[in-house]
C-alpha positions in Angstrom: 0.0 0.0 0.0 1.2 3.5 -0.9 2.1 6.0 1.8 0.4 8.8 -0.2 -3.3 9.3 -0.8 -4.9 10.3 -4.1 -6.1 13.9 -4.1 -9.7 12.8 -3.8 -9.1 10.6 -0.7 -8.9 11.5 3.0 -8.2 9.6 6.1 -11.2 10.8 8.1 -14.5 10.7 6.3 -14.3 10.1 2.6 -14.3 13.8 1.7 -12.0 15.1 -1.0 -9.3 17.7 -0.4 -11.4 20.2 -2.2 -14.5 19.4 -0.1 -12.3 19.9 3.0 -11.2 23.3 1.7 -14.8 24.4 1.0 -15.9 23.2 4.5 -13.1 25.1 6.2 -13.9 28.3 4.2 -17.7 28.0 5.0 -17.1 27.3 8.6 -14.9 30.4 8.8 -17.9 32.5 7.6 -17.3 32.7 3.9 -20.1 32.5 1.4 -20.6 29.4 -0.8 -19.3 31.4 -3.7 -16.2 32.5 -1.9 -15.6 29.0 -0.5 -15.9 27.5 -3.9 -13.4 30.0 -5.4 -11.0 29.2 -2.5 -11.2 25.5 -3.4 -11.2 26.1 -7.2 -14.5 24.5 -7.8 -17.7 25.8 -9.3 -20.3 27.0 -6.8 -22.9 24.7 -8.4 -20.6 21.8 -7.4 -20.9 22.9 -3.7 -24.6 23.1 -4.0 -24.7 19.6 -5.5 -22.5 18.4 -2.6 -25.0 20.0 -0.1 -28.1 18.4 -1.7 -26.9 14.9 -2.8 -29.2 12.5 -0.9 -27.0 9.5 -1.9 -23.7 11.0 -0.6 -24.6 13.0 2.6 -21.0 13.1 3.9 -20.4 16.7 2.9 -23.5 18.3 4.4 -23.2 16.1 7.5 -19.6 17.3 8.0 -20.9 20.9 7.5 -23.6 20.4 10.1 -21.2 18.7 12.5 -18.7 21.6 12.1 -21.5 24.2 12.7 -22.6 22.3 15.8 -19.1 22.3 17.1 -18.7 26.0 16.5 -22.0 26.7 18.2 -21.0 24.7 21.2 -17.6 26.5 21.4 -19.3 29.8 21.2 -21.8 28.9 23.9 -19.0 27.8 26.2 -17.2 31.1 25.5 -20.2 33.2 26.2 -21.0 31.3 29.4 -17.5 32.1 30.5 -18.2 35.8 30.0 -21.6 35.6 31.9 -20.0 36.5 35.2 -18.3 39.5 33.8 -21.5 40.6 32.2 -23.4 40.2 35.4 -20.7 42.3 37.3 -20.9 45.0 34.6 -24.7 45.1 34.8 -24.6 45.2 38.6 -22.2 48.1 38.4 -24.4 50.0 35.9 -27.4 49.4 38.1 -25.5 50.6 41.2 -24.6 53.8 39.3 -28.3 54.4 38.6 -28.2 53.5 34.9 -31.9 53.5 34.0 -31.4 52.1 30.5 -29.6 49.1 31.9 -32.4 48.6 34.5 -35.0 48.7 31.7 -33.0 46.3 29.5 -32.7 43.9 32.4 -36.4 44.0 33.2 -37.3 43.5 29.5 -34.8 40.7 29.2 -36.3 38.9 32.1 -39.8 39.3 30.5 -41.1 41.6 33.3 -41.8 44.5 30.9 -43.5 44.4 27.5 
């Protein structure tokens, strides 16, 4: 067996190198068009990868990547919650009426 992989093979999940490039670009916030250009494929190819019911690996990998990003962002925001509460507490102690109204609205106590 060869130590090198063909350009269309990968070790992890049967995605081609170009598909990995598109996924990385899309997960970094690029549009489908920009991601396709970065991987040197036509954007219609990316749409085909996203919609192919017989080969769901690409869109499943995209969904998995988006889920991981979402979880990482939630963890980061939870880490900032204490700072945010301290900031709000300080604003309320200083008599900041806008902060007080925003808190009441956020808690659903004002409509």
